N, C-alpha and C positions, 0 to 999 in steps of 0.2 A: 264279522267276516275277517278272515285272515288275509294279509296283503299277499299279492301274487309273488312268486319266487323271483320273477324278473325285476320287479320293483325293489325287492330286498337286495338283489345283486347290484343294482345301479346306485343305490343310495350312498354306500361308502365312497364310490368314485366321485359323485357330485359333492359330497362333504369335503373330500380332500381338495378338490378344485377350488371350492369356496375358501378353504383355509389358506391355500397357496395365494390366491388373489388378495385375500385380506392381509396376509403377511407382506406381500409385495407392495400393497398400498401403504401399509404402515412404514415400511422401509423407505419408500419414496417420499412420504410426507416428512419423515425424520430428516432425510437428506436435504430436502428443500428448506426446512427450518434451520438446519445447521448452516447452510449456505447463506441464508438470508440474515441470520442474526449472530452467528458465532464465528465461523471461519469460511472465508470465500477464496476459492482457487483463482489464480491469475497466471497467465503465461507471460514471461518477460519478453517484450517485443524487440529490444535493441541491445546494443553493447554499451549503453551509457553507464551501466553499473558494474562493468567488469573490473576486477575479476571476482568480485563478491557474487554477482549474478551474471549469468551468461544468457545470450539469446536462446529462447526455447525452454529455459528453466521453468518448471511449474512450482509456484510457491503458494503458501497459505497465508492470507491476511487475517490476523486476529482482530475481529471486530469488537471484542470486549476489552481490548487493551486499554482504551481510553474512556470506557463507560463509567458511569457513576462518579463523574467529576474528575476523572483523570485527564492528563494532557500529554501530547507528544513530548519527548525529551530529546535533548541533544544526542546525536549519534544513532537514533532510531532510524531504521529503514521503513519508510511509509509508502503505502499505496493511496493515491488520492485522485480525485476528479479535478483536472486542470482547467475546466471551463470557468472563464472569468478571471483566471490568473495567467495560465500558459496559453490558453485559447480564448478568443473573444466569445462572448455570449452571442448566441444566434439571435438575429433580429426577428426571425419568424417564431410565432408562438408555437409551443409543442402541440402536435396533433395526436390523434388516437394511437397511431402506430408508434410514435415516439414514446408515449406512455407505456405501451405494451412492451417495447424493447427495454425500457427502464426497469419495469417489473421483472422481465426475463433476466437482465443483468444482475438484479438484486438476488434472484434465486439461483444464479449460477447456470442458467440454461442458455444464455446468450453471451457471446464473447464481449469482453469489456469495452472494446472499441478504441479509437484513437485518442479519446479524451482522458484516458486513465494512464497515470504515470507512476513510476517507482523511483524514488530518490531518497537521499539521506538528509535528515534534519541536521543543519549546522547551527542555526540560531533560532531561539524562541522569543516570545514577546519580551521586549525590553533590552534585548541583546544588541550590542554594537558589533557587527561583523565587518572586518576590514582586510583588504589585501593591497599591497603596494605593487603587485604585478610579478613578472617572472623572477624566479629564484627566491621569493620570500614566502614564508608560511602564512597561512590565514591566522588572524587573531580574533578571538571572541572576548569582548570586554577587556581588551588589552593583553590577554594571555595567548601566546603562540600555541597552536594546536598541532600535536604530533600525529599526522595522518598516515604515517608509514604502515600502519597495520591494515589499512584497507584501500589506500590510493593505488590506482593501477600502476604497475611497473613502468617507469620512464616518464610518468606524468608529473607535473608540478601542481601545487595547490591551485594556482590560477595564473593564466597568461595575461589576464586583464586586471587592472586596478579598480577597486571599488571600496566604498565606505558607506555602510547602511545601518540604520537603526530599525530594528524589527518592531512594527506596530503591535498593539494589543490584539490578541486573537489571531495572529498571523505566524507563519513559519518561513524561514529562509532555507531553501533546500538545494543541494548540489548532487551531481552524479559522482560516483567513485572514479569513473573513467573521464576525468575532467576535459581532456582534449577531444572527446567524442560525445559530450553531453550538452544538450540544450536545457539549461536549468534556470535558477533564479537570476543568474548573471545576465542571461540573454534578454531578460524582460524588465531590466531596471528602469528603462525610460518609458515604459508603457503604463497605461492606467493599471493601478494595483501594484506597480513597482516590482513585479516578480514575486511578491509574497503570496504564499498559499494560505487561505483561510483554514483555520483548524477544523471548521465544520465541513470542509470538503475532504477531509481525511477519511478514507474508507476503513483502514485498519493498519496495524503494524505488521510488517512482513516478518514472521517468526520462524518459518521453516521452508527450506527447499525440499520438495517431496518427490520430484522427478526431474531428470532421470535418476534412477535409484543409486547410481554410482556417485551422485552429488548430494545424496540425502544428508542434510545438515541443519542445525539451528543457527539463527542469525542473532548473535549476542550484541548487546550495546558495547562499543569499545570503551576502554578506560581513558581515552585521550581527553575526554571532556570533564573528568571528575574534579580537576583543580580550578575550573573556571568559576569565578565569583558571580554573585548576582542572584542565583537561585539554589544555592547549596550544592552546586555542581551537578544537579540532576535535571535541570531544565524544567522542573515541575512548577507550574504557575498556580496549581491548585492548593 
């Protein structure tokens, strides 16, 4: 028996709808996978990294930058979870909604929240980072660092003096807008000493992608190349 003409007319439409739904599903799955494992988008929440990053800038964090044995290097701008270093761990055990929000953040479906920070790596494991206070440059392993390429205009390297040795597996991070940044200096006397564990780093900020007028790549500055200890790369691997 031959199919009715009405069925023949409807079949192409149903087929196209299924194809469109399948294509949309594949695109969504690909986007979620990219967000979860390759590059996660973040919105800069404050002016602590001006003028490198401005409030509202949308950036991409490269989650593969330190995969396969790689480590953050001096000068990298990193996105990290500040829980346990910049923020105290919650005394409450995580609940179901906390777990769901965490999964949503990993997939890029939920905003990063107040626990996620963007800062520049100044010292890596084994580095001695020192400042004598106003008017003096930072030194890393005894070498003065020329920060003029990224430090906010009118800012000095540090208004407070400090002298720290970065522990194994940790990072010492600062904002480029030092006078408006709460960073490792502000947590020196707290548990953890203001150092950020490497395993809390979500990714390296490689691109500003929005607004389009600020589309740019974030390169590692050359200011750290002369520092001894790790070949000038900050690579502990």
